C-alpha positions in Angstrom: -56.1 176.5 18.9 -54.9 176.8 15.1 -52.1 176.1 16.6 -53.3 172.6 17.9 -55.3 172.4 14.6 -52.0 173.3 12.4 -49.8 170.3 14.8 -52.4 167.3 14.6 -53.1 167.9 10.8 -49.2 167.8 10.6 -49.0 164.9 12.7 -51.7 163.0 11.0 -50.3 163.4 7.5 -47.2 162.4 8.6 -48.1 159.6 9.9 -50.0 158.6 6.6 -46.6 159.4 4.4 -45.3 156.7 6.6 -47.7 154.2 6.6 -48.5 154.3 3.0 -44.4 154.3 1.3 -43.6 151.6 0.0 -40.5 149.7 2.0 -38.9 147.3 -1.1 -36.6 146.1 1.9 -39.1 145.1 3.7 -40.9 142.3 1.1 -36.8 140.9 0.8 -36.5 140.6 3.8 -40.1 138.8 4.1 -39.2 136.5 1.4 -35.7 135.2 2.6 -37.4 134.4 6.0 -40.4 132.7 4.6 -37.5 131.0 2.2 -35.5 129.9 5.1 -38.9 128.0 7.0 -40.0 126.0 4.0 -36.3 124.9 3.2 -36.0 123.4 6.4 -35.9 119.2 6.0 -36.7 116.9 8.0 -35.6 113.0 8.8 -38.4 110.2 8.9 -38.1 109.9 12.6 -38.7 113.7 13.0 -42.1 113.6 10.2 -43.2 110.8 12.3 -43.5 112.6 15.4 -44.9 115.2 14.3 -47.3 113.6 12.7 -48.1 111.6 15.9 -49.0 115.1 17.8 -50.6 116.4 14.8 -53.6 114.2 15.2 -56.9 115.4 16.8 -58.9 114.8 19.6 -62.3 113.0 17.8 -65.5 113.5 19.9 -68.8 113.9 19.5 -68.2 117.9 19.9 -65.8 117.9 16.7 -68.0 117.8 14.0 -65.3 119.6 12.0 -62.9 117.1 11.6 -64.4 113.9 9.5 -63.5 110.4 11.1 -61.1 108.5 9.5 -62.3 105.0 8.6 -59.2 102.6 8.5 
């Protein structure tokens, strides 16, 4: 019984040290991924297609999106 308790405590301790350790390479990877996603430029034609798709459907139940007056 004591051996099982010691093994369980060892695994919990190992998991805690692994989860709480600082990983500086991980932060650098996230920054480079975010920068590459932001740096992609879109042409006016592409942006027009995106804007056409991104319009929400306004109905009587959709109260969180204000209707644009044109």
